[in-house]
ZAMARGU-4260 file (C-alpha; in steps of 0.2 Angstrom, whole numbers, plus 5000, padded with zeros to 4 digits):
<rodrens>
0) 4912/4931/4681 | 4922/4948/4686 | 4938/4951/4675 | 4950/4965/4680 | 4963/4970/4667
5) 4975/4984/4668 | 4988/4992/4658 | 5002/5004/4664 | 4996/5023/4661 | 5005/5032/4649
10) 5001/5046/4636 | 4995/5033/4625 | 4988/5019/4636 | 4976/5018/4652 | 4970/5006/4666
15) 4953/4998/4664 | 4943/4987/4674 | 4925/4979/4674 | 4914/4990/4686 | 4898/4980/4685
20) 4896/4963/4676 | 4882/4956/4665 | 4872/4952/4681 | 4874/4969/4689 | 4887/4963/4702
25) 4898/4976/4709 | 4917/4972/4707 | 4923/4979/4723 | 4941/4972/4723 | 4943/4978/4705
30) 4939/4996/4709 | 4949/4996/4723 | 4965/4990/4714 | 4960/5002/4700 | 4960/5016/4711
35) 4977/5011/4718 | 4985/5010/4701 | 4979/5027/4694 | 4981/5036/4711 | 4963/5042/4711
40) 4964/5046/4730 | 4977/5058/4728 | 4966/5069/4716 | 4954/5076/4728 | 4940/5084/4718
45) 4951/5087/4703 | 4945/5072/4692 | 4929/5071/4681 | 4919/5056/4676 | 4912/5053/4658
50) 4901/5039/4653 | 4893/5034/4637 | 4876/5028/4631 | 4869/5021/4616 | 4861/5008/4605
55) 4870/4991/4604 | 4884/4990/4591 | 4884/5009/4589 | 4902/5010/4590 | 4903/5017/4607
60) 4919/5008/4612 | 4928/5012/4596 | 4923/5031/4600 | 4930/5030/4617 | 4946/5022/4613
65) 4950/5036/4600 | 4944/5050/4609 | 4952/5045/4626 | 4965/5032/4623 | 4957/5018/4632
70) 4958/5000/4627 | 4940/4995/4627 | 4935/4979/4617 | 4928/4984/4601 | 4916/4974/4590
75) 4924/4963/4577 | 4913/4968/4561 | 4919/4952/4551 | 4910/4941/4564 | 4894/4950/4564
80) 4886/4962/4574 | 4883/4956/4592 | 4886/4962/4610 | 4903/4967/4615 | 4902/4977/4631
85) 4894/4968/4645 | 4889/4978/4661 | 4899/4993/4664 | 4919/4994/4661 | 4928/5009/4668
90) 4946/5015/4662 | 4956/5031/4664 | 4959/5042/4650 | 4975/5043/4643 | 4985/5061/4642
95) 4969/5070/4648 | 4971/5083/4664 | 4963/5084/4676 | 4961/5064/4679 | 4947/5059/4669
100) 4938/5042/4671 | 4927/5036/4657 | 4912/5022/4659 | 4908/5011/4644 | 4890/5006/4647
105) 4882/4990/4638 | 4873/4995/4625 | 4853/4997/4624 | 4839/4988/4614 | 4851/4973/4613
110) 4843/4956/4607 | 4853/4947/4620 | 4843/4953/4635 | 4827/4953/4625 | 4814/4967/4623
115) 4806/4965/4641 | 4823/4965/4649 | 4824/4984/4651 | 4828/4984/4671 | 4847/4984/4669
120) 4846/4996/4656 | 4837/5009/4667 | 4849/5004/4683 | 4864/5008/4673 | 4858/5024/4666
125) 4854/5029/4683 | 4871/5024/4689 | 4879/5034/4675 | 4868/5050/4678 | 4872/5049/4698
130) 4891/5047/4695 | 4896/5057/4679 | 4899/5074/4675 | 4897/5072/4656 | 4885/5060/4647
135) 4889/5054/4629 | 4874/5050/4619 | 4880/5041/4604 | 4867/5039/4591 | 4866/5037/4572
140) 4863/5053/4560 | 4849/5044/4551 | 4838/5042/4568 | 4836/5062/4569 | 4818/5065/4565
145) 4812/5048/4564 | 4798/5043/4576 | 4804/5025/4580 | 4823/5029/4582 | 4833/5019/4594
150) 4838/5035/4603 | 4821/5040/4608 | 4819/5024/4620 | 4836/5029/4626 | 4831/5047/4630
155) 4815/5042/4639 | 4826/5030/4650 | 4838/5044/4654 | 4824/5057/4658 | 4813/5045/4668
160) 4827/5039/4679 | 4832/5056/4681 | 4817/5060/4691 | 4822/5047/4702 | 4837/5058/4709
165) 4830/5066/4724 | 4841/5083/4721 | 4848/5080/4703 | 4864/5090/4697 | 4865/5099/4681
170) 4874/5086/4670 | 4881/5089/4654 | 4872/5078/4641 | 4883/5078/4624 | 4875/5070/4610
175) 4887/5063/4598 | 4880/5060/4580 | 4888/5047/4571 | 4891/5045/4552 | 4886/5061/4548
180) 4878/5065/4530 | 4880/5080/4519 | 4866/5089/4530 | 4875/5102/4539 | 4875/5102/4558
185) 4867/5117/4559 | 4851/5110/4552 | 4852/5094/4561 | 4854/5101/4578 | 4837/5111/4579
190) 4828/5095/4574 | 4838/5085/4587 | 4834/5098/4601 | 4816/5098/4596 | 4815/5079/4598
195) 4822/5080/4615 | 4811/5093/4621 | 4796/5082/4615 | 4803/5067/4623 | 4806/5078/4640
200) 4788/5084/4639 | 4781/5068/4636 | 4790/5060/4651 | 4779/5059/4668 | 4786/5070/4681
205) 4784/5073/4700 | 4774/5086/4706 | 4788/5095/4711 | 4796/5096/4693 | 4779/5098/4683
210) 4785/5115/4676 | 4804/5113/4677 | 4813/5115/4661 | 4825/5103/4654 | 4839/5116/4655
215) 4837/5115/4674 | 4844/5096/4673 | 4855/5096/4658 | 4868/5106/4648 | 4863/5100/4630
220) 4878/5100/4618 | 4878/5093/4600 | 4893/5087/4589 | 4894/5077/4573 | 4906/5065/4567
225) 4910/5057/4551 | 4909/5039/4548 | 4924/5029/4554 | 4923/5015/4542 | 4921/5027/4527
230) 4931/5042/4531 | 4943/5037/4544 | 4955/5051/4543 | 4942/5063/4543 | 4934/5055/4559
235) 4950/5055/4568 | 4953/5072/4564 | 4936/5077/4572 | 4938/5066/4586 | 4955/5075/4590
240) 4946/5091/4589 | 4932/5084/4601 | 4945/5078/4614 | 4952/5096/4617 | 4935/5100/4625
245) 4938/5087/4639 | 4955/5095/4644 | 4951/5105/4660 | 4933/5101/4658 | 4931/5104/4678
250) 4936/5122/4676 | 4923/5135/4676 | 4916/5137/4659 | 4922/5118/4655 | 4912/5104/4646
255) 4907/5098/4664 | 4892/5102/4675 | 4890/5111/4690 | 4897/5097/4701 | 4887/5101/4715
260) 4886/5083/4721 | 4902/5078/4717 | 4911/5065/4728 | 4931/5068/4732 | 4941/5056/4724
265) 4946/5045/4739 | 4928/5042/4742 | 4922/5037/4724 | 4924/5018/4726 | 4912/5018/4743
270) 4901/5031/4734 | 4900/5021/4718 | 4895/5005/4728 | 4882/5013/4738 | 4875/5022/4723
275) 4873/5005/4715 | 4865/4995/4730 | 4852/5009/4732 | 4849/5008/4713 | 4848/4989/4713
280) 4835/4990/4729 | 4824/5001/4717 | 4825/5017/4728 | 4826/5035/4725 | 4843/5043/4725
285) 4846/5057/4737 | 4862/5064/4732 | 4864/5077/4744 | 4860/5064/4758 | 4871/5052/4749
290) 4886/5065/4749 | 4885/5066/4768 | 4884/5049/4771 | 4899/5046/4760 | 4908/5059/4769
295) 4903/5051/4787 | 4911/5035/4781 | 4926/5040/4773 | 4931/5053/4787 | 4929/5039/4799
300) 4939/5029/4789 | 4953/5042/4787 | 4952/5047/4806 | 4954/5028/4811 | 4969/5028/4800
305) 4978/5042/4808 | 4973/5036/4824 | 4982/5020/4823 | 4996/5027/4814 | 4999/5039/4828
310) 4997/5026/4840 | 5011/5016/4831 | 5021/5030/4829 | 5040/5025/4835 | 5042/5042/4842
315) 5026/5044/4853 | 5030/5027/4859 | 5047/5031/4865 | 5041/5048/4871 | 5027/5039/4881
320) 5038/5026/4888 | 5052/5040/4894 | 5040/5051/4903 | 5035/5037/4914 | 5052/5037/4922
325) 5056/5056/4923 | 5054/5074/4916 | 5058/5076/4898 | 5063/5092/4891 | 5053/5099/4878
330) 5039/5087/4881 | 5025/5097/4876 | 5034/5104/4859 | 5037/5086/4853 | 5020/5080/4856
335) 5012/5095/4848 | 5022/5092/4833 | 5016/5074/4832 | 4998/5079/4836 | 4999/5093/4822
340) 5006/5080/4808 | 4993/5067/4810 | 4978/5080/4812 | 4986/5090/4797 | 4987/5073/4787
345) 4968/5070/4792 | 4963/5089/4786 | 4973/5085/4768 | 4964/5068/4765 | 4946/5075/4771
350) 4946/5092/4764 | 4934/5088/4750 | 4922/5081/4760 | 4907/5089/4768 | 4913/5102/4779
355) 4901/5099/4793 | 4906/5081/4793 | 4923/5083/4791 | 4924/5095/4806 | 4914/5084/4817
360) 4925/5069/4813 | 4941/5080/4815 | 4935/5085/4833 | 4932/5066/4836 | 4950/5062/4830
365) 4958/5076/4841 | 4948/5070/4856 | 4953/5052/4854 | 4971/5057/4852 | 4970/5069/4866
370) 4962/5054/4877 | 4977/5043/4871 | 4991/5056/4876 | 4983/5063/4892 | 4991/5049/4904
375) 5007/5054/4897 | 5003/5073/4899 | 4998/5070/4918 | 5014/5060/4921 | 5026/5075/4913
380) 5015/5087/4924 | 5017/5075/4940 | 5036/5075/4937 | 5036/5095/4936 | 5026/5096/4951
385) 5038/5083/4961 | 5054/5091/4954 | 5047/5108/4958 | 5043/5102/4977 | 5061/5095/4978
390) 5069/5110/4971 | 5059/5121/4983 | 5064/5111/4999 | 5081/5112/4993 | 5081/5131/4990
395) 5071/5133/5008 | 5084/5124/5018 | 5098/5133/5009 | 5090/5150/5013 | 5087/5144/5031
400) 5105/5139/5032 | 5111/5155/5025 | 5103/5166/5038 | 5087/5173/5030 | 5071/5174/5042
405) 5059/5160/5041 | 5045/5168/5034 | 5058/5179/5021 | 5065/5163/5016 | 5049/5154/5013
410) 5040/5168/5003 | 5056/5170/4992 | 5057/5151/4990 | 5040/5149/4985 | 5039/5164/4973
415) 5053/5158/4964 | 5047/5139/4963 | 5031/5143/4958 | 5037/5153/4944 | 5048/5139/4939
420) 5033/5128/4939 | 5023/5139/4928 | 5038/5139/4915 | 5039/5122/4917 | 5021/5119/4913
425) 5020/5130/4898 | 5035/5117/4891 | 5022/5103/4894 | 5006/5111/4890 | 4996/5102/4874
430) 4991/5115/4862 | 4977/5106/4855 | 4970/5103/4872 | 4963/5116/4882 | 4969/5107/4899
435) 4970/5115/4914 | 4985/5114/4926 | 4977/5123/4941 | 4973/5108/4950 | 4991/5101/4949
440) 4998/5119/4954 | 4985/5119/4969 | 4992/5102/4975 | 5010/5109/4973 | 5005/5124/4983
445) 4997/5113/4996 | 5012/5102/4997 | 5024/5116/4999 | 5013/5125/5012 | 5012/5107/5023
450) 5032/5107/5021 | 5033/5125/5027 | 5020/5121/5041 | 5031/5106/5047 | 5049/5114/5045
455) 5040/5129/5055 | 5033/5118/5069 | 5051/5110/5070 | 5060/5125/5070 | 5049/5133/5083
460) 5050/5118/5093 | 5068/5117/5091 | 5068/5135/5097 | 5057/5132/5111 | 5067/5118/5117
465) 5082/5127/5115 | 5079/5143/5128 | 5069/5130/5139 | 5086/5122/5141 | 5095/5138/5143
470) 5081/5143/5157 | 5084/5126/5165 | 5102/5127/5166 | 5103/5145/5172 | 5088/5142/5185
475) 5092/5125/5192 | 5109/5126/5199 | 5108/5143/5207 | 5091/5139/5214 | 5096/5123/5221
480) 5112/5132/5229 | 5101/5148/5236 | 5089/5134/5244 | 5101/5125/5251 | 5109/5142/5259
485) 5092/5144/5268 | 5092/5162/5273 | 5079/5176/5274 | 5086/5182/5257 | 5083/5166/5248
490) 5066/5169/5241 | 5070/5187/5236 | 5085/5181/5227 | 5077/5167/5218 | 5063/5180/5212
495) 5076/5191/5206 | 5086/5177/5197 | 5070/5171/5190 | 5064/5189/5184 | 5082/5191/5176
500) 5083/5176/5167 | 5065/5175/5162 | 5068/5193/5154 | 5083/5188/5146 | 5075/5173/5138
505) 5059/5181/5132 | 5069/5194/5125 | 5080/5183/5114 | 5064/5171/5111 | 5054/5185/5106
510) 5066/5192/5094 | 5069/5174/5086 | 5050/5173/5083 | 5049/5189/5074 | 5056/5180/5059
515) 5041/5168/5059 | 5028/5180/5053 | 5016/5175/5066 | 5001/5184/5073 | 5002/5193/5090
520) 4990/5181/5099 | 5000/5167/5096 | 5017/5175/5098 | 5010/5182/5116 | 5006/5163/5121
525) 5022/5156/5116 | 5030/5170/5127 | 5019/5166/5141 | 5023/5147/5139 | 5042/5152/5141
530) 5038/5161/5157 | 5027/5147/5163 | 5041/5136/5161 | 5054/5146/5169 | 5042/5149/5184
535) 5040/5129/5182 | 5057/5125/5183 | 5059/5136/5200 | 5044/5126/5207 | 5050/5110/5202
540) 5067/5112/5209 | 5060/5119/5226 | 5047/5104/5226 | 5062/5092/5223 | 5073/5100/5237
545) 5057/5099/5249 | 5057/5081/5247 | 5073/5080/5254 | 5070/5094/5269 | 5071/5081/5283
550) 5087/5074/5278 | 5095/5092/5275 | 5088/5098/5292 | 5096/5082/5300 | 5112/5087/5291
555) 5112/5104/5296 | 5108/5101/5314 | 5122/5088/5314 | 5135/5099/5307 | 5131/5115/5318
560) 5131/5104/5333 | 5146/5095/5330 | 5156/5109/5322 | 5161/5127/5328 | 5158/5144/5321
565) 5175/5141/5309 | 5166/5124/5302 | 5180/5114/5313 | 5176/5099/5322 | 5170/5103/5339
570) 5180/5098/5354 | 5170/5094/5370 | 5179/5101/5384 | 5163/5099/5399 | 5163/5118/5398
575) 5152/5119/5381 | 5134/5126/5384 | 5125/5112/5376 | 5108/5120/5377 | 5114/5136/5368
580) 5121/5125/5354 | 5107/5114/5354 | 5096/5129/5352 | 5107/5137/5338 | 5107/5120/5328
585) 5089/5118/5330 | 5086/5136/5324 | 5096/5134/5309 | 5087/5119/5305 | 5071/5127/5307
590) 5077/5141/5295 | 5078/5128/5283 | 5062/5121/5286 | 5053/5139/5285 | 5063/5142/5269
595) 5056/5125/5262 | 5039/5126/5268 | 5031/5137/5255 | 5036/5143/5236 | 5036/5161/5238
600) 5037/5168/5220 | 5026/5182/5222 | 5032/5198/5234 | 5017/5194/5246 | 5025/5194/5264
605) 5021/5179/5275 | 5024/5175/5294 | 5030/5157/5290 | 5045/5159/5300 | 5038/5167/5314
610) 5025/5154/5317 | 5036/5141/5315 | 5048/5148/5329 | 5033/5151/5341 | 5027/5134/5339
615) 5042/5124/5339 | 5056/5135/5348 | 5048/5146/5360 | 5035/5131/5366 | 5050/5124/5376
620) 5053/5140/5385 | 5035/5141/5391 | 5034/5123/5396 | 5030/5131/5415 | 5017/5141/5409
625) 5007/5127/5400 | 4993/5128/5411 | 4989/5145/5403 | 4978/5145/5389 | 4988/5151/5373
630) 4984/5150/5356 | 4995/5137/5347 | 4998/5143/5328 | 5000/5127/5323 | 4985/5119/5331
635) 4970/5115/5321 | 4955/5106/5325 | 4954/5099/5308 | 4972/5091/5311 | 4965/5083/5328
640) 4950/5075/5319 | 4962/5068/5306 | 4974/5061/5318 | 4960/5053/5328 | 4952/5047/5313
645) 4968/5039/5307 | 4972/5032/5325 | 4956/5024/5326 | 4953/5016/5310 | 4964/5002/5312
650) 4950/4990/5307 | 4947/4984/5290 | 4930/4988/5281 | 4914/4979/5285 | 4915/4968/5269
655) 4933/4964/5272 | 4929/4957/5290 | 4915/4948/5282 | 4926/4940/5268 | 4938/4936/5281
660) 4926/4926/5291 | 4919/4917/5276 | 4936/4913/5268 | 4944/4909/5285 | 4931/4897/5292
665) 4943/4881/5287 | 4956/4889/5297 | 4946/4892/5312 | 4941/4876/5313 | 4958/4870/5312
670) 4963/4881/5327 | 4949/4874/5337 | 4954/4857/5334 | 4972/4860/5337 | 4974/4872/5353
675) 4994/4872/5352 | 4992/4884/5337 | 4983/4897/5348 | 4998/4896/5359 | 5011/4898/5345
680) 5000/4913/5340 | 4998/4921/5355 | 5018/4920/5357 | 5020/4927/5340 | 5008/4942/5344
685) 5019/4946/5360 | 5034/4947/5350 | 5027/4959/5337 | 5018/4970/5350 | 5034/4970/5360
690) 5044/4975/5343 | 5030/4988/5339 | 5033/4997/5355 | 5051/4996/5355 | 5053/5003/5339
695) 5039/5015/5339 | 5033/5012/5321 | 5018/5025/5320 | 5030/5037/5326 | 5043/5034/5314
700) 5031/5034/5301 | 5024/5051/5306 | 5038/5062/5297 | 5035/5052/5280 | 5036/5034/5272
705) 5054/5037/5265 | 5062/5044/5282 | 5053/5031/5292 | 5059/5016/5282 | 5076/5022/5283
710) 5075/5024/5301 | 5067/5007/5305 | 5081/4999/5294 | 5094/5005/5305 | 5086/5001/5321
715) 5080/4984/5317 | 5092/4972/5321 | 5099/4982/5337 | 5081/4981/5344 | 5079/4963/5340
720) 5096/4960/5349 | 5091/4970/5364 | 5076/4961/5366 | 5083/4945/5366 | 5097/4950/5379
725) 5084/4956/5391 | 5073/4940/5389 | 5089/4930/5392 | 5093/4941/5408 | 5075/4939/5415
730) 5076/4921/5413 | 5093/4919/5424 | 5083/4928/5439 | 5078/4917/5453 | 5059/4914/5452
735) 5056/4916/5470 | 5065/4936/5470 | 5050/4942/5463 | 5031/4936/5462 | 5024/4932/5446
740) 5014/4946/5445 | 5029/4959/5448 | 5039/4950/5437 | 5028/4953/5423 | 5027/4970/5427
745) 5045/4973/5427 | 5047/4964/5412 | 5034/4976/5403 | 5043/4992/5412 | 5060/4985/5406
750) 5053/4984/5387 | 5046/5001/5389 | 5061/5009/5396 | 5072/5001/5381 | 5060/5007/5369
755) 5061/5024/5375 | 5079/5024/5377 | 5081/5017/5359 | 5070/5030/5352 | 5078/5045/5361
760) 5095/5039/5354 | 5089/5040/5336 | 5079/5055/5337 | 5093/5068/5341 | 5083/5081/5330
765) 5068/5079/5341 | 5062/5095/5349 | 5055/5088/5365 | 5071/5079/5370 | 5081/5093/5377
770) 5083/5085/5394 | 5094/5071/5385 | 5108/5084/5382 | 5115/5089/5400 | 5133/5090/5404
775) 5145/5075/5401 | 5148/5074/5419 | 5131/5069/5423 | 5131/5055/5411 | 5147/5050/5419
</rodrens>
């Protein structure tokens, strides 16, 4: 059963614990508690381990208690000689610096274990050699020089197990000769060294150490002490003198060995456990590899502790939470400070372990910490980017409103904001990480460029719209007024107006575009688009006015026919020359038509007006010479073909006729069965035909759909009433006055005359009806 004892450390007391029990069970909990009590982990490499070996009941515990101020259990001589120490006990030496741990090993050659049970003796000896800097060999003075002395089996055991250390370190072996006789130490020491050398030479060695001298493995020291029972005061004085040699034992030239394989104090517990496990499994110890293994485990433990401590740090948690909601001033400085603290703590605790292992684990810890903080870093960088973008938009807009040119405002705003971004990035950067903010910077640059392009397109669109509106306003009204005047100077005036307004707009537009720093081709295309727009406004207005040319011609004819030269309503006295007035009004209307007939924005000469005058005005003067072959400027064989085609193309297409026959079969059979329907349809046909002829529908639509509809809507009701009146008058005439055949013919003539009369009254502007306007006396 493992028992743990401890006494608070002071100048004359120490803590102690049983490291291994008699069955070789390692007391893990006990050594962990022991290390905490003595604060061993804080010692680094500034500690030493001393162990003592010797026969059972040779006074080992008594020597340690007097030498180091420990409290190991001592044998009670009055109860007889028996085994006092079982297993291995450990205690801290009181009042010795640096911190010194002493191990009291179970005595050898004890009757309790028997003659053949030497396994634990060898295992404990190997364990002591592996972890100790100084090994005390406690032996009786009277055994020196004796062949069967108890120290010889012990030394053989020590030397044999030393061969199991793959790379043994040089250990100090201090022989303590107990109960020294009168024989001087100077005479005893050579005999002892000779015995030790003989034992070393007789021990089987591996091939690699066949010729290796004892001095390569051990520093051999010899000291003699008087009998504790017979000369207690002298014994205590000698022990006090020996105690002084253990002060600063690890300093250069001190009592301790070379300490090549020493494990840092914080790894002593784990190292001891692993060494004992390997020894129990009867394996050879490789101390350098063991040192690396201990360093690996302990550095991993330290790194894990520091990572967990950082993750739970309140300042880091607050920083991580705050960076999610907005930009934090001094983010990088705060985070760098936290990382430095925990990485420095790792270095401080792992500094004494193997350098390669320590550096590798420190790099792993740093990578894990950086991986933990990277999302916060990215958030902080994102806030910097978005804040810089907002600042740029604000600065850019302010610069534009301040009257700066677009390109100048954009370049100045970009330069200042990118400089601010770089400065803010320096405040966010993590010194331990070589993170590059170039991608975030590139994204910011892309966002800024996109915003500049958007504003640029918007400003150019607004600018273009402004100048287009100015052109529309400056051209639409004047062009409409010029077209309404319809004189020979109309189109030259329109061309001058277009040129003047276009040059003015292009000059202002070109000057405004200079601030956008665009290439010459783009600028030229945009200027051409403004020029095209101006031309399009004029052309659109001309087409719009041309669509109303018939109405305007009629209004002009009516105006000139019914008003005199002073624009006063004409008073008809019967002396007016109706023909001259009509010709003048017709000529003015024709002038309007000639102006509207074509768009003349180029300076090329044309003969449109002359052609129209020859064709439509002079043709009436040459009516007597119609037999003479003349070339009609408006004549065109293609027009005649088209007219004939349209006049003859009243039938529907063949597929429609077939569909009518198939789909109308039932209706056709109905007509055959009810002949009365045929009479009704025939009467309806006659009425429709009479209306067609009276209204002259084809003639009305010759000038266009809209004028035709307007004219028919005004004539439809009077024509119906006139037709009903004539039918009623014909019905009142006696049937015997005219034969039926003549009556039918007269009715047809009457309808025709009525239609001609109505058509003449509605087409006062027709150029073929001059004969209708004679003197008023003639009509009377």
